[in-house]
N, C-alpha and C positions, 0 to 999 in steps of 0.2 A: 598471491592467493588472498582472497578477501576473508575477513573475519565474519563468522556467522554468529548472530545473537542467539542466546539460548535462554529458554524459560524453564527454570528448574523449580520443582516442588519437592520439598523434603517430606518423606513418608512419616517420620516421627512428628514433624510439625503438623502435618495433616491430621494425624490421630489426635494430637493435642487440641486442634481446632474443633474436631468432631466431638471430643469429650466435652469441651467448653460449650459447644452448641447443644449437646445433649443435656448438660446441666442447666443451661439457659432455658431450653425448651421445657425441662421438668419444672423449673421455677415458674415459667409462664403458665403451664397447665395447673400447677399447684395454686398459684395466685388466682387463676380463673375459677378453680373449684372452690377455693375459700370465699371468693367474692360471691359466687353463685350460692354457696351455702349460707353466707350472711344475708344475701338478698332473699333467699327462700325463707329463712327464719324471720327476717323483717316483714316479708309479705304475709307470713303466717300470723304474726302478731298484729299486723295491720288489719287482716281479715277479722281476727277475733275482736279487735277493738271496735271495728266498724259494726260488727254484729252486735256487740254490747251496746254501742251507741244507738243503734236502731231500736233495740229492745227498750232502752231508757226513754227514747222519744215516744215510743208507743205507750209506755207507762205514764209518761208526763201528760200525753193527750187524754189517756183514760182517766187519770186523776183530775185533770182540768175539767173534763166533762162532768165527773161526779161532783166536783166542787161547785160548778155552775148551777147544779140542781140541788145543792145542799145535802147531797148524799142520796141513797136509794133505800127503799123499804124492801125487805125480803122476809119470807116466812121463817118463823123461829123453828130451828131444827137442832139436832144434837150438835152439829158442827157450827151452826149459826145462832149464837146466843147473844142477848143484848150486851152491848159494850159497857162494862161498869165504869169506864173512864169517860164516857160520853155524858156530859151533864147538860141535857136539853129536855124541855118539857115533854116532847113527843118522841122520846127514845123508843117507846113501846106503844103500839096502837092495836086496835081490833077492828076488823072489817065488819060491815053490816051483817055479813054471814057468820060472824063469830070467829073468823080466822085471825090469829095473832101474828102481827108483823113487828119487826124490829128495824130501827134505822141503822143502816150501815154507812158510816161516814167515809169520806175518800181514803183516809189512811187505812181503815180497817179493810176496805174493799181491795186496796193494793196489796195488803198482806195476804189476803185470800188468793189473789191472782198469782202472787209470788209462790205461794205454797203449791198451787196447781201446776205452775210451770216447772217447779223443782221436781215434782213427782213424775211428770210426763216427759220433760225435755232435759232434765238434769241441769237446768239453768237456775241459778240462785239469785234472788233479789231481796233487797231490804230497804225499807223506809226508815230513816234514822233522824234524830233531832238532837240539837245541843241541850235542849231542856225537854226531855221526853215526859209526857204525861203518863204513857204506858211504858213500864220498864223494858218491855220487849223491843221498844224502838230506840233503846240506848245504842250508841255506836260501839262496834267491836274495836280492838286495837288498831287494825289497819285503817278503819274508817276514821278513827281519831287522828291518826297520822295524816290521812288524806285531807281532813279538815284543816290541819295545821299548814300543810303544803299549799292549800288554796288561799289561805289568808294573805291578803295583800297582793294577790295575783289578779291579772285581768282575765285569765282563762277561768272557765267554770267547770273544768273536768281534770281529773288526774287518773292515771291507770298504771298498772304494773302486773306482772305475773307472780302469783303467790300460790303457796301450797295450802289446800284445804283438805284436811283429813288425808294427808299424804299424796294428794293428786294436784297437778298443776291447773290453775285457773287464771283466766284473764279477768282481772277485777277493774271495774270502771266506776268512779264516783262522780256524780253530777249534783251540784248544789241546787237547792230549790228555794226560790224567793217566796215570801208569804203573800198569798192572794186574799182577796176579800172574803172568799168562802171559808178560809182557814181561821178567820178571826172568831168564828162561832165557838171554837174550842180553845183557841190560843190567845184571844185578846186579853184574857186575865193574866197571861204570862208577860204582858207588856209588849208583845210583838205588834208591829204595824205593817201595813201593806208595803211590800218591797224588801222587808228585812229578811236576811238569810237566817233561817231557823234550823236548817238541816239539809238533808239531801237524800238522793236515791242511789243505791249501788247495785251493780249487777256483776255476777261472776259466771263467765263462760268456760265450760270445761275445755281444756287445751288438748286432751289426749287424742280425740279424733283428728284435730288439725295437725297435731304433731305426727300422727301416723301417716297422714297424707304428705306432710313435709318430708318425713323420713323416706317415703317411697320416691318422692321427687329427687331428694338428695342422692338416694341410691342409684336412680337412673342417671343423674348427673355424674356420679362417680364412675358408673359403667361406661358412659359415653366419653368422659374425659380419659378414662383408662384406655379405651379403644383407640381414640385419636392419638393419645400419647404414644401408645405402642406402635401404631401405624407410622407415625412420623419418625419415631426412633428406628423402626425397621427400615423406613426409607433412607434415613441418615446412614444406617449400617450398610444398606445396599449401595448407596452413593459412595460411601467410604471404600467398600471393596472394589467398586468400579474404578474409583480414582486411584486406588493403590495399584490395580492392574495397569491402568493407564500410565502411572508413574513408573512402574517396572518396565513397561514397554518403552516409555520415553527414555528411561535410563539406558535400556539396551540400544535404542536407536541412537542416543547421544554417544554411547560408548562406541558403537559401530561407526558413527560419524567421526568421532575423535580419532579412532584407529585409521579410518579412511583419510582424514586430514593429515594424520601423521605420516601415512604412507605417501600421500600426495606431496606433503612438504618435503619428505625425505627425497622423493623422486625429483621434486622441483629444485631442491638445493643441490642434488648430486649429479643431475643429468648434465652432460657437457654442452648441450645446446642452450643458447640464451632464451629464456622465457620471460614474458612481461605481460602486464595489464595496464592500460591507459584509458583515461576518459576521452570522450570525443574532442575535448578542448586540448588534449595533449598532456594532461597531468599524469605523471607516472604513479600508478597505484602500487604496483609490486614488480619486483625484478629478482631473478635468482642470481646466485653468485657467479654463474657462468657468464651472464650478460654483463654484470659489473666488471668482471675481469676482461671480457671481450672489449668493452669500451674504455678500459683503462682507469676506472675510478677506484677510490680506496675502499668505499663501503656503499651499502644500499642507500644510506641517508644522503650521501653526496649525489647519487644518481636520482633519487626521488626529488631533490631540489630543482632538477632540470625540468624543462618542458621537452616533450618528444621532438618538437620542431627544431630544437637547438642542436640535435644530433645529425640533422640533414646537411649534406654538403651543398646541395642545390635546393633552394626553397621551392622552385617550381616542381621538383620531384615530390615534395610534401603535398602540394596542391593536387597533383595527379593521383597520388596515393589516396587522398581524402575523397576525390571524385570517384575512384574505383570502389572504395569501401561503401560510399553512399549509394552507389548504383547496384553493386553486386552483393555487398555484405560479406564477401570473402575474397581473399587474395591467396593464390597458390603459386609457389616457386617464383616469387617476385624478387628480382635482383636489383639492389640499389647500393649506393655508396653512403657510408656513415662516417662522421668525424669523431675520433677518439678524444679523450681528455687531453692527451699530449699533442693534439693537432693532426696526428697521422690519420690517413684515410684508409678505411677498410671496405671490402665488398662483403655483403651478406645476402643470403638467400632467405626470403621471408615467407612465412605462412601465417595468415591472420584471419580471424573471423570476428563478427560483431555479436555481442550478447545483448538481447533485448528483454524487456519486462513483458507482463501479460498484455499491457496496452500497446505493445510494439514500439515502445520508446527505447532508444539506445541507452544502455547502462554503461558499457565499457567495451573496449577492444581487448582481445587476448590473442597472443601469437608467439611465434618463435623466430629466432635469428640463428642462422648457421654461418660461421665465418668461412667465406670461400675466397679470401684474398689470395692464399697460396695457390688454390686451384686456378684462379684467374691469371696469376703470374705464369703458371705452367702452361695454361692455354695460350697466353700471349706468346710465350717462348716457342711453343709448338707451331703456332701460326707463322711466326717469324722464320723458323727453320723450314717450314713448308714453302714459304715464299722464296727463300734462298735456294732451296733444292729445285724449285720450279724454274727459277732463273738459270741455275746451272745446267739443268736439263735442256733448257731452251738453247743454251750455247753449245752444249755437246751435240745437239741435234744437227748442227752445221756439218759435222764430220760423218754423218750417217749417210747411207745410200750407196750408189754405184760410183766408184772413183776410177777414172782411167789412169793407169800407171804403166810406165815403160818397162818391158820385160828385161831390157838390157841395163839401162842406166838408172832405172827405178824412179824416174821423175814422174810427177803427177801433173795431169793437165787440169788447170784451174777453170773457174767459171767463165773467164774471158777467153779461154782457148790457148793460153800460154802454158808452156811446160815449166814447172817449178820443182825445186828440190823438195823432198818430202818434209824435211824439217821446217823449210820456209812456209810451206802450205799449212802445216799443223799450227805453226806459231801465228799465222795470220787468221786462222779460223778457230782459234781457241785461246785460252789463257795460259796454255802450257809453255814452259821454257826448256831449253835444251842445255845440257852440259856435255861437252865433247870429251871422249875418252876412247880407249882401244880395248876391245874384248879379247879374251884369251886366244881364241882361234886366229884372229887377225894378228895378234902379237906373235904367234908362231910362224905365220906366213911372212910377216914383214921383218921380223927380227929373229931369224932362226938362231939356234945356239951355234957358236963357232965350233 
């Protein structure tokens, strides 16, 4: 019997693998969520910084325009008063119609723009200087820190998220070089064109952006949770399916094992010789009955042989192979085999070919029944029949109509001569006579005195 390969999956190990897969999947989804959360926050900060940078660029262009024109004149109002820190001859003028105007320098103009933007957009801005003429232009602590960070750097900006009155803001500082129009007020401080005398800062409220980011992160969390649960549910379903398959496989393997045990028990205990051989004659398996039938000590000794070695007549092996190749089965085929001790036995064989799905021959399997004794009995019976037939042939010579003399009891032979009965029987059979006297004749011939 051939050994069947088995693929076994342990249920406990499967559960361990699934737990590990679940942990791995949880880590993957957790890492994905953290990465997306970090990217969302980074994107939020980048948006705020870009927005702040855009505002600063607009402020710089507005300031540059005002600087190009040396400032602008505006009517004097309650909110627009002459700048006491602006020391120029025409700080205050009157139009021909008598309307008073005051000169608004670029710095003062930017401060008014920042104030308007703060009230309407909640975006704070501030023009600051290392050496402010107006105390309102002095840097706050963050701006001082930003100036220090920018010293010696090639970059002209620095940003960070800071709390202003308990609310988070994206603060961006951009340094401003001294331009020709700035010297009207700051030349006396020793500044020259190109010197860094201060900067402009913007603070963008982060609360709206954070709310949007939280919404996105919440959506990410929901989707990650759904995907995580779906995959875990799929893993659970696969685990249950595999466990059922494992249980079915175990049942099938147990049934196969029991079947193999029954087959092996039958294979080993049946009194008929069973075998399996390759087409080349290699003995794959043989049961104890065949080992005993051929006179070998054990299976290993028999397995070491080629099936052709057991044939008495090699031509018989060739005929057998021809029949198997043509018919694929042999039934009640009688042949002679040579035992280990050299004795010759007669067997009755039934064999079939086993093929694979591609119709290639895998092996032959069959049975041998020792009929040596039956052959001997048959031969003896045939001999006896022949002897009887010969005897009957001889006895037939005395059959039929025989002429016999009623007086002397002689028999007329085939040639017409009259012969004594005993002579005729002796000549026409293998019978012999012994002469004696019967009791009746004894009384007649030798009566008592």
